[in-house]
C-alpha positions in Angstrom: -3.6 16.1 46.2 -5.7 18.5 48.2 -7.0 17.4 51.5 -10.7 16.8 51.5 -10.6 15.8 47.8 -12.5 12.7 46.8 -9.2 11.4 45.4 -7.2 11.6 48.6 -5.8 8.2 49.3 -6.6 7.0 45.8 -3.4 5.9 44.2 -2.6 5.3 40.6 -4.2 1.9 40.7 -7.6 3.3 41.7 -7.5 5.8 38.8 -6.3 3.1 36.3 -9.3 0.9 37.1 -11.7 3.7 36.2 -9.9 4.7 33.0 -10.5 2.7 29.9 -7.5 1.3 28.1 -6.0 3.5 25.4 -7.1 2.7 21.8 -4.1 2.0 19.7 -4.6 1.4 15.9 -2.1 -1.1 14.5 -3.4 -0.8 11.0 -3.5 -4.6 10.6 -5.8 -5.7 7.8 -9.1 -7.2 9.2 -9.6 -10.9 8.7 -6.1 -11.3 7.1 -5.6 -14.9 8.3 -9.0 -15.9 6.9 -8.3 -14.2 3.5 -4.9 -16.0 3.3 -6.5 -19.4 4.0 -9.3 -18.9 1.5 -7.4 -17.0 -1.3 -3.7 -17.4 -0.7 -3.2 -13.6 -0.4 -1.4 -12.2 2.6 -2.7 -8.7 3.6 -0.6 -7.1 6.3 -1.2 -3.4 7.0 -2.8 -0.4 5.4 -4.4 2.9 6.1 -7.9 1.6 5.4 -8.2 3.4 2.1 -7.3 0.4 -0.1 -9.5 -2.7 0.4 -9.9 -6.1 -1.2 -13.2 -6.3 -3.1 -14.9 -8.9 -5.3 -13.9 -8.4 -8.9 -17.4 -9.4 -10.1 -18.9 -6.3 -8.4 -17.4 -4.1 -11.0 -16.5 -0.4 -10.5 -13.0 0.9 -11.0 -10.6 -1.2 -8.9 -6.9 -1.7 -9.1 -6.5 -5.2 -10.5 -3.7 -7.7 -9.9 -3.0 -11.0 -11.6 -1.0 -13.8 -10.1 -0.3 -17.3 -11.5 -2.6 -20.1 -10.2 -5.0 -17.8 -8.4 -8.1 -15.8 -9.3 -7.6 -12.1 -10.2 -7.6 -9.8 -7.1 -9.3 -6.4 -7.1 -8.6 -3.5 -4.7 -10.9 -0.5 -4.3 -9.3 2.9 -3.4 -11.7 4.6 -1.0 -10.1 8.1 -0.7 -7.8 10.4 -2.4 -4.9 8.3 -1.3 -4.2 4.9 0.2 -1.6 2.3 1.1 -1.7 -1.4 1.6 1.1 -3.8 2.3 0.8 -7.4 1.3 2.5 -10.5 0.0 1.3 -12.0 -3.3 3.8 -14.3 -4.9 3.9 -15.1 -8.6 2.4 -11.7 -9.5 2.7 -11.0 -13.2 0.4 -8.0 -14.0 -1.2 -5.0 -12.4 -3.8 -2.6 -13.8 -4.5 0.9 -12.4 -7.9 2.5 -12.0 -8.9 5.8 -13.6 -9.0 8.1 -10.5 -5.6 7.5 -9.0 -1.9 7.5 -9.6 -0.8 4.0 -8.5 2.6 2.6 -7.7 3.5 -0.9 -6.6 6.5 -2.2 -4.7 7.5 -5.6 -6.2 10.2 -8.0 -5.2 11.8 -9.6 -8.4 14.7 -11.9 -8.5 16.2 -10.8 -5.1 15.6 -7.0 -5.4 12.7 -4.7 -4.7 11.6 -2.1 -7.2 8.8 0.4 -7.5 6.8 0.4 -10.7 4.3 3.0 -11.9 1.0 1.5 -12.9 -0.7 3.2 -15.8 -4.3 4.3 -15.4 -6.7 1.7 -16.8 -3.8 -0.2 -18.4 -2.0 -3.4 -17.5 1.7 -3.4 -16.7 3.8 -6.6 -16.6 5.8 -7.3 -13.4 7.9 -10.2 -12.6 7.6 -12.8 -15.4 5.1 -10.4 -17.1 8.0 -8.1 -17.9 11.1 -10.3 -17.4 10.5 -13.9 -18.5 11.6 -16.4 -16.0 11.7 -14.0 -13.1 8.9 -14.4 -10.5 7.5 -11.3 -8.8 6.1 -10.8 -5.3 3.7 -7.9 -4.9 4.6 -6.2 -1.6 2.7 -2.9 -1.6 0.2 -0.8 -3.4 0.1 3.0 -3.1 -2.5 5.3 -4.6 -2.7 9.1 -4.8 -5.1 11.5 -6.5 
């Protein structure tokens, strides 16, 4: 440091006190614990472009059906999106009209990626293989 500078004698601790902490995005889904308690759906991480919405609102969401739960709807906000989750007993997924959608599903001890048709339902887990339960792990969307 240059003599006569206002920072002479100020060590790293002094600078650190004046510097705000770095902002680090962890991409964790907001209110995930509350959503799990209320709906039984675990939402983990995403890029913020696929969000859980109320199916009654309408629009053009990606729809997911799971045994013993209400239908879940996900709105894709941009040209692409990604959301990781855990939804057991998933048996059907329906794409929207604007995006190419794929889903990562765990069925009978193995993961597989399925292509979800636009505006059509596709069976997964017991919806495509009777007796085999599916766990939805991820939704990906692209334009």
